[in-house]
C-alpha positions as CSV (number, residue, x, y, z in Angstrom):
1,X,160.8,58.0,60.1
2,X,161.8,60.9,57.8
3,X,160.5,64.5,57.5
4,X,160.3,64.6,53.7
5,X,158.1,61.5,53.6
6,X,156.0,62.9,56.4
7,X,155.5,66.2,54.5
8,X,154.5,64.3,51.4
9,X,152.0,62.2,53.5
10,X,150.4,65.4,54.9
11,X,150.1,67.0,51.5
12,X,148.4,63.8,50.2
13,X,145.8,63.8,53.0
14,X,142.9,65.5,51.0
15,X,143.2,62.9,48.3
16,X,143.5,60.1,50.9
17,X,140.4,61.3,52.7
18,X,138.4,61.5,49.5
19,X,139.4,57.8,48.8
20,X,138.5,56.7,52.3
21,X,135.1,58.4,52.1
22,X,134.4,57.0,48.6
23,X,134.6,53.4,50.0
24,X,132.6,54.2,53.1
25,X,129.1,53.8,51.7
26,X,129.4,50.3,50.2
27,X,126.0,48.8,51.4
28,X,127.4,45.3,52.0
29,X,130.9,46.3,53.0
30,X,132.7,45.8,56.3
31,X,131.9,49.4,57.5
32,X,128.2,48.8,57.1
33,X,128.7,45.5,59.1
34,X,130.5,47.4,61.9
35,X,127.7,50.0,62.1
36,X,125.1,47.2,62.4
37,X,127.2,45.5,65.1
38,X,127.4,48.8,67.0
39,X,123.6,49.1,67.0
40,X,123.2,45.6,68.4
41,X,125.7,45.9,71.2
42,X,125.0,46.6,74.8
43,X,128.5,48.1,75.2
44,X,131.1,49.2,72.6
45,X,134.7,49.1,73.6
46,X,137.2,50.8,71.3
47,X,140.7,49.5,71.9
48,X,143.9,51.2,70.8
49,X,147.1,53.0,71.6
50,X,148.5,56.4,70.5
51,X,146.8,58.0,67.5
52,X,144.3,55.1,67.3
53,X,143.1,55.8,70.8
54,X,142.9,59.5,70.2
55,X,140.5,58.9,67.3
56,X,138.5,56.4,69.4
57,X,138.0,59.1,72.1
58,X,136.1,61.3,69.6
59,X,134.2,58.4,68.2
60,X,133.1,57.2,71.6
61,X,131.8,60.6,72.5
62,X,129.6,60.5,69.3
63,X,128.3,57.1,70.2
64,X,127.4,58.2,73.8
65,X,125.6,61.3,72.3
66,X,123.4,58.8,70.4
67,X,122.6,57.0,73.6
68,X,125.0,54.1,72.9
69,X,127.2,53.0,75.8
70,X,130.8,53.3,74.5
71,X,134.3,53.7,75.9
72,X,137.7,54.3,74.4
73,X,140.0,52.1,76.4
74,X,143.8,51.9,76.6
75,X,144.6,48.6,75.0
76,X,147.4,48.4,77.6
77,X,145.1,48.7,80.6
78,X,145.7,46.3,83.5
79,X,142.0,46.5,84.4
80,X,140.2,45.8,81.1
81,X,136.5,45.7,80.3
82,X,135.1,42.2,80.9
83,X,134.2,40.4,77.6
84,X,130.6,39.4,77.1
85,X,128.3,38.1,74.4
86,X,126.6,41.6,74.3
87,X,129.9,43.5,74.1
88,X,131.4,44.7,70.8
89,X,135.2,45.0,71.0
90,X,136.8,47.1,68.2
91,X,140.6,46.9,68.0
92,X,142.2,49.8,66.2
93,X,145.8,49.7,64.9
94,X,147.0,51.3,61.7
95,X,149.8,48.8,61.4
96,X,147.7,45.8,62.4
97,X,150.5,44.8,64.7
98,X,150.3,47.0,67.9
99,X,151.2,44.4,70.5
100,X,148.9,45.8,73.2
101,X,145.9,46.1,70.9
102,X,146.3,42.6,69.5
103,X,146.5,41.2,73.1
104,X,143.4,43.3,74.2
105,X,141.3,42.2,71.2
106,X,142.4,38.6,71.7
107,X,141.0,38.7,75.3
108,X,137.6,39.4,73.8
109,X,137.8,37.0,70.8
110,X,135.5,34.1,71.2
111,X,133.3,35.8,73.8
112,X,132.6,39.4,72.6
113,X,131.9,40.3,69.0
114,X,135.3,41.4,67.7
115,X,136.2,43.8,64.8
116,X,139.6,45.0,63.7
117,X,140.2,48.4,62.1
118,X,143.6,48.6,60.4
119,X,145.6,49.9,57.5
120,X,147.4,46.6,57.1
121,X,146.5,45.0,53.7
122,X,145.4,41.7,55.1
123,X,144.5,42.8,58.7
124,X,147.8,41.6,60.2
125,X,148.0,40.1,63.6
126,X,145.0,42.2,64.7
127,X,142.8,40.8,62.0
128,X,143.7,37.3,63.1
129,X,141.8,37.8,66.4
130,X,138.8,39.5,64.9
131,X,135.6,38.2,63.3
132,X,135.8,40.9,60.6
133,X,138.2,43.6,59.5
134,X,137.5,47.1,58.4
135,X,140.3,48.4,56.1
136,X,141.3,52.0,56.4
137,X,142.6,52.4,52.8
138,X,145.0,55.2,53.9
139,X,147.8,53.9,51.8
140,X,151.5,53.8,52.6
141,X,152.8,56.4,55.0
142,X,156.2,57.2,53.6
143,X,157.2,59.3,56.6
144,X,156.5,56.6,59.1
145,X,154.2,58.9,61.1
146,X,150.6,58.1,61.6
147,X,149.0,61.1,59.9
148,X,147.0,59.8,57.0
149,X,146.0,56.7,59.0
150,X,144.9,58.9,61.9
151,X,142.6,60.9,59.7
152,X,141.3,57.8,58.0
153,X,140.7,56.1,61.3
154,X,138.7,59.1,62.5
155,X,136.7,59.2,59.3
156,X,135.9,55.5,59.4
157,X,134.9,55.6,63.1
158,X,132.7,58.7,62.6
159,X,130.9,56.9,59.7
160,X,130.5,53.8,61.9
161,X,128.9,56.0,64.6
162,X,126.2,57.1,62.2
163,X,127.7,60.3,60.7
164,X,126.7,60.4,57.0
165,X,129.4,60.7,54.4
166,X,127.9,64.0,53.3
167,X,128.7,65.4,56.7
168,X,132.4,64.6,56.3
169,X,132.9,65.3,52.6
170,X,133.4,69.1,53.0
171,X,136.6,68.3,54.9
172,X,138.3,67.3,51.7
173,X,138.1,70.7,50.1
174,X,138.6,72.5,53.4
175,X,141.9,70.7,54.0
176,X,143.1,71.3,50.5
177,X,142.4,75.0,51.0
178,X,144.3,75.0,54.2
179,X,147.3,73.4,52.6
180,X,147.2,75.7,49.6
181,X,147.3,78.7,51.9
182,X,150.3,77.5,53.9
183,X,152.7,80.1,52.6
184,X,150.5,82.7,54.5
185,X,150.6,81.0,57.9
186,X,153.3,78.4,58.2
187,X,156.3,80.5,58.7
188,X,154.6,82.9,61.2
189,X,153.4,79.9,63.1
190,X,156.8,78.3,63.3
191,X,158.3,81.7,64.4
192,X,155.8,81.9,67.1
193,X,156.2,78.4,68.4
194,X,160.0,78.5,68.2
195,X,160.1,80.6,71.3
196,X,158.0,78.2,73.4
197,X,159.4,76.1,76.2
198,X,156.3,73.9,75.6
199,X,153.5,74.2,73.1
200,X,150.1,73.4,74.5
201,X,147.0,72.3,72.5
202,X,143.5,73.0,73.8
203,X,140.4,71.4,72.2
204,X,136.8,70.7,73.2
205,X,136.0,67.3,74.7
206,X,134.2,66.2,71.6
207,X,137.4,66.9,69.6
208,X,140.0,66.0,72.1
209,X,141.7,63.9,69.4
210,X,142.8,67.1,67.7
211,X,144.7,68.4,70.7
212,X,146.2,65.0,71.5
213,X,147.3,64.3,68.0
214,X,148.7,67.8,67.5
215,X,150.9,67.5,70.5
216,X,152.0,64.1,69.4
217,X,153.0,65.3,66.0
218,X,155.2,68.0,67.5
219,X,156.9,65.5,69.9
220,X,157.3,62.7,67.3
221,X,158.6,64.8,64.4
222,X,160.8,67.7,65.6
223,X,161.0,66.3,69.1
224,X,159.8,69.5,70.8
225,X,157.9,69.6,74.1
226,X,154.1,69.7,73.6
227,X,151.1,68.7,75.7
228,X,147.4,68.6,75.2
229,X,144.4,69.5,77.4
230,X,140.6,69.6,77.1
231,X,139.6,73.2,77.1
232,X,137.3,73.1,80.2
233,X,139.8,71.0,82.1
234,X,142.6,73.4,81.2
235,X,141.5,75.8,84.0
236,X,141.9,72.9,86.5
237,X,145.2,71.3,85.4
238,X,147.3,73.6,83.1
239,X,146.3,77.2,84.0
240,X,149.2,77.2,86.5
241,X,151.8,76.9,83.7
242,X,150.4,79.9,81.9
243,X,152.3,82.0,84.4
244,X,155.5,81.2,82.6
245,X,156.5,84.0,80.3
246,X,156.0,83.2,76.6
247,X,153.3,80.6,77.0
248,X,152.2,79.3,73.6
249,X,148.9,77.6,72.9
250,X,147.2,76.1,69.8
251,X,143.5,76.6,70.4
252,X,140.9,74.6,68.6
253,X,137.7,76.6,69.3
254,X,134.2,75.5,69.8
255,X,134.1,74.6,73.5
256,X,131.6,76.2,75.8
257,X,134.5,76.9,78.0
258,X,136.7,78.8,75.4
259,X,136.0,82.2,77.1
260,X,137.0,81.0,80.5
261,X,140.3,79.7,79.2
262,X,140.9,82.8,77.1
263,X,140.3,85.1,80.1
264,X,143.2,83.4,82.0
265,X,145.4,83.4,78.9
266,X,144.9,87.1,78.1
267,X,145.6,88.0,81.8
268,X,148.9,86.2,81.6
269,X,149.9,87.6,78.2
270,X,150.0,84.1,76.6
271,X,150.4,83.8,72.8
272,X,147.3,82.0,71.4
273,X,147.1,80.5,67.8
274,X,143.5,80.3,66.7
275,X,143.2,77.2,64.5
276,X,140.1,77.3,62.4
277,X,137.7,79.5,64.2
278,X,138.8,83.1,64.9
279,X,139.6,84.0,68.5
280,X,139.7,87.7,69.5
281,X,143.2,88.8,70.5
282,X,144.9,85.7,69.0
283,X,148.5,86.2,68.0
284,X,147.8,84.3,64.8
285,X,144.7,83.0,63.1
286,X,145.0,79.9,60.8
287,X,141.7,79.8,59.0
288,X,140.1,77.1,56.8
289,X,136.6,76.7,55.2
290,X,133.8,75.3,57.3
291,X,135.9,75.6,60.5
292,X,132.7,76.2,62.5
293,X,131.5,72.6,61.6
294,X,132.9,70.3,64.3
295,X,133.0,67.3,62.0
296,X,135.1,69.2,59.4
297,X,137.3,70.7,62.1
298,X,138.0,67.2,63.6
299,X,139.3,66.0,60.3
300,X,141.2,69.1,59.2
301,X,142.5,71.1,62.1
302,X,145.3,68.6,63.0
303,X,146.9,69.4,59.6
304,X,148.2,72.7,61.1
305,X,150.4,70.8,63.6
306,X,151.3,68.1,61.2
307,X,152.6,70.5,58.6
308,X,154.4,72.6,61.2
309,X,156.0,69.4,62.6
310,X,157.2,68.1,59.2
311,X,158.7,71.5,58.3
312,X,160.2,72.1,61.7
313,X,161.7,68.6,61.7
314,X,163.4,69.2,58.4
315,X,164.8,72.5,59.4
316,X,166.1,71.3,62.7
317,X,167.8,68.4,61.0
318,X,169.4,70.7,58.5
319,X,170.6,72.9,61.3
320,X,171.9,70.0,63.3
321,X,169.6,70.9,66.1
322,X,167.8,67.6,66.6
323,X,168.4,65.9,70.0
């Protein structure tokens, strides 16, 4: 992994997303086949690890909202969903070689319907245990960090759940605008986060992938402590840590429980970064167009943490401050 390649990958994301969406509507393509399989299944099991599972959590929520039984399962679980002829198992791995995901999909192969979603050109080991493969078309990730492939995975899964391309397309220009404006917000953001013992990310349940991926980017790149929480659950599991002086949080707004979390955060003089939607009293607001649209937000808001991580990583390396 390297920070300069990671930065280049992040800056390429709008073009990458446009390419992914361009291929999403092929009427006889593998994505259309996946959507049809979802509609026929009694149960949809999305299998993955890391960023792939994060994207699957958001997609599973969209499926359940449509009345389709769906679960995003750790591919590494020791108590897996039982295969069955009316089960659709979808293995997700950008590399096509995640050992846990290959093993999990292989358990279903031959009994359940099986689909692989991967950025590997020929499907890799995951494609070998699937009836069909859906390519991500995210391209090479020069930085070795799953950023373009995370966004592509989320876009492909959202299309497969029934979200039309027109509902996702505004994210391309919104992300480009966010990146173009980085001189206005990136250094203030890094200055704010640099004083944190741990950076926390809060997101609504329907976009929990944003919080989880953001925290991962900060851990994986500059190796700083970061954690993620669903906004409503924050008051039950993380509120206690807000008593520490200098508490910092990235907040992805839109949860019905935003105000409850903010009430605690304000009482404890925490520093909140509002990503996308404005938040009264935030120490910093990082805006982008269409931030009130949860589909656009899900595809764009992680860019803030990705760009911060790539830049912070390079600066820490140059300063000899990496662990």
